[in-house]
N, C-alpha and C positions, 0 to 999 in steps of 0.2 A: 688327459682324461676327459671323458664325455660329461662328467658331472659338473654342475654349476655351483657357485657360491650362493647360499641362501641367506636371507635376512637373519635367520637365527644364528648362522655362523658368525655374522658380523657382531651380533649382540654378545655372543660368547667371547669372541676375540676382544672386544672393547672391555668387557668385565675383567678378563685376565690382564690386559694391558694396563688397566687403571689400578688394579690391586697388586699386580706383580706377585701373585700368590694364587696357586690353583685352588687351594682349600677355601680361602676367603671368597674367591670369585664364584666357586661352586655354591657356597652358602648364599651369596648375594642373588644368584640365579635360581635358588631353590632346586639345585641338582646335587647329586653325589659327585665326588671328584673324578672317579674313573670315566664315566660317560663324557664329562667335560673334556678331559684330557684326550679322549678318543676323537671328539669332534674337532678339537684344535689340530690334532695330527692329520685328520682327514682334510681339513681346510688347507693345511700346508702341502699336502699331497696334490690337491687340486691346483694350487697356485704354482707348485714346483719350487717353492722357496721356504726356508725356515722363517718363522715369525718370532720365535723366542729362542734364547739361549738358556737352557735349563741345566742347573747344577743341583747337587743335593742340598745346597744352602740358599740358592737364589734363582730368580727368574728375571731375565732381562730381554728387552726388545732388540731384535736385530735391526739392521738398517732398513730391510724390507718391511719389518713390523712397524717401525717408526713412520715410514712413508704411508703405510696403510691406515694407521690409526686415525689421523685427521680426516682422511677420505671416507673411512667407515662411519665416523661420526656425522660427516656431512651427508652421506647417503641416507642414514637413518633419520636425520632431521628433515630431509626432503621428502622421504616417504611418509613421515608422520604429518608433515604439513599438507601433503596431498590427501592423506586420509582425512585430516581435519576439514579440509576444504570440501571434500566430497560429502562428508557428513553435513556440513553447513548448507550445501546445495540441497541435499535431501531434506533438510529441516526447514528450507525456505529462508535461510539467513543470508545468502548471497545470491547474486544474479541481477536481473533487470525486470522491472514491472512497469507497465503503461497504464496509468489511471486517468480516466476522463471525468470531467465534472462540469456541471452547470454553474454559471457565475454566482448565482444567489446562494449556492451551497457554501461559499466562502464566508457568508454572513451567519452561518449556523455552526454545526459541529465539525465541519470538514477540517478546519485548521487544527482542531484538537486531535482528530483522527490521524492526520498527517504527522503531527508532532509525536504522537505515541508510536506510530509505525517507524518513523525515523530513529527515535531513541532506541527502540528495540531491535532495529535492523540497520545499523549504521553502514554496513557493507553492501546494501542493496542499492542499485541504481534506480532511483525513483523518477520516472518521466511523467509529467503532468500535461494534460491536454484539455483546454477549456473550449466549451462550445454549447450549442443548444442541445436539449434532450434528444431531438431527432438525430443530430450528428453523433451523439454518444452511442445511440443504438446502431447506427450504421457502422461505427467503429467496432462494436461488439460482433456484429454480423460478419464483417470482413476480417476479423481477427487481429486488427491493429491495436485494440484495447483489451486489457486483461480484466478490468473491473471498472465500473462507472458509478458516479453519484448523480442521480437524476432527480427531476421533479415531475411528478404526475405523468409518468411515462405511458406510452401505448404498449400493449402486450405484443411480443414478438416471439414466434416459435423458436425454441432452443435457447432462449434467454430467460434466466431465472431472476425474478424481481422480488426484493424483500423491502418492506417498509422500515425505515430507520426511525422516523418520528413524523408527527403531523403538526401543522401550525395554522392558525386562523388567517383569513384574509383581512386586510385593512383597506378602507377607502382612502385614496390619496387625492387631496383637493388643494387648489391654490389658496393662499391665506386670504385672498379677496373673495372667495366663494361665500355665498349666503349662509352655508351650513358650517363654515370653518370653526365657528366658536362652539359648536355642539360637542357634547361629551361622547356620544355615539351617533350612528347614522343608520338608517334603514336603506337597503339597496333601492327601494322604490323611489326615493326622493331624487335619484340621479337620472330619472327617466328622460329628461330633456337635455342632459349634458352631453357634449361630445367627449369621446374617450380617446386616450393615448394608451396603446397596448403593444405587446410583442406580436409579431406576425404569427399566423396560424402554423406556418411552416416550422416554427421553432419546436412545436409539439402539439399535435392536434388534441390530445386528451387534456393537456394542461390548458389550452386555449378554451376549449368547450366547457371545462369544469369552471373556470373563472366566470364565464358568462351565464352559467346555468342558474346562479342565484338571482340574476336579474330576470331571466325567463320565468322563474317561479313567481315573480311579481308582475308578470304580464307584458314584458317588453324585452327586446334584444338591443343592447347598446349600439349607438351609432359610433363607429370607429372613425375618427377624423384623422388620426395620425398613427403610424406604426413606427416602432423603434426597437433596436436590437440589444440595448443595454439599459439596465435599471437607472444608471446615472443620467442617461439621455432622457428617459421617460420622466424622471423626477424634475429635470430642468425644464422640459417642455410643459409639464403641468404647472410648475412655478411661473412660467412665462405666460400662462393663461390660455394655452392651446387646448385645454380640456382637463378631464379628471381621469383617474385610473384606479385600478384595484391591484393590490400587491400582497405577497406573503408578508407576515408580520415582521420577518427579519429585515426587510428593506427599510424599515423605520430607522435603523441604525445609521443609514447614510443619507437621511432626508435633510434637505437644505431648509433654512429659515423661511423661504418663500412658499413652503408647502406644509400641510398638516396631514397627519395619518390618524384616522379615526377608526375605532373598533366598529364592526358591523353587527347589527342586531337583526333578528328575524331571519337568520340563515344558519344552516348547519354545515355548509360547504367548507371544507378545509383543504389545505394543500399538503401533499406528502413529499418528503425527501426520501429517496429510495436508493437502494444498492442493487446494481445489476451485475450479473456474472453469467458465464456460460453454464447451462444446466448440467448437472452431474459433477463428477470429480474434477478438480483443477489442480494446478501445480501447487506444491506446498507454499511457495512464495506468495501466491495469490490467496490461498486459503488463510494465511496469516492476516492479510489485509482485510479479508471478509470478516474474520472474527473480531478484529479490532473495530471495524466500522459498525458492526452490529452491537458491540458493547458500548458504543458512544453514548454519553449522557443525553437525555432528552432536554431540549431547551423549552 
């Protein structure tokens, strides 16, 4: 025959095979008995073999019926698994996501964001990429990154930036500095100090923002040394190569040979931001965005 076995036929067959009674099977399937009997007969016609031996007192599986039973169960399990996986993909519960982040974000709410995402999406392949803000934006533009955690990013067409939270800057001084014992410090007192900073290529807006507070006091710092990691900057400051300015979170990894002092007479703050492609994104990315935006403010 040209007709095919349908999934509903397998469900009907399994119910009868497990109950070995057409009345009970029909009740289980919420059908009346005559239509169920008709569907089983139709299935047997399609297969070309009897699946049940029927008498007035009993129903038994034939050898063909016994062979089909486990196969039918396996087929429905596979179909249900595929349906569940498809729904999971649609809901953003499985798949792969590439997240970029700046290193200092690890000192803020990023670990909490990642923990929450991992706990809620254990089947997602989470790929993390560390780098400068400028590198993160390049990854967004070329499509290698799905979402990024940035600091004071430059605007880029087609990339939507949302602020997660802000934090103040701190002055980072060697313990031997003349102002190291102060409770707070004004940017103006560092006029004659050499500075150790990230390079401008790490992110032009972040670079200029950190210097703007000194320009408000009539000078632009002399940058004596550039470094690409906060640990390096802290160690260089501790070694006496200069002073620096850092987001407040960096104090967590400060060594005993430096002090981190709050700055007064400035309103400049640093922003941790979330970046994603403007417009709709995959559900798996949207879930990350929502978790990141719900992160507690430090």
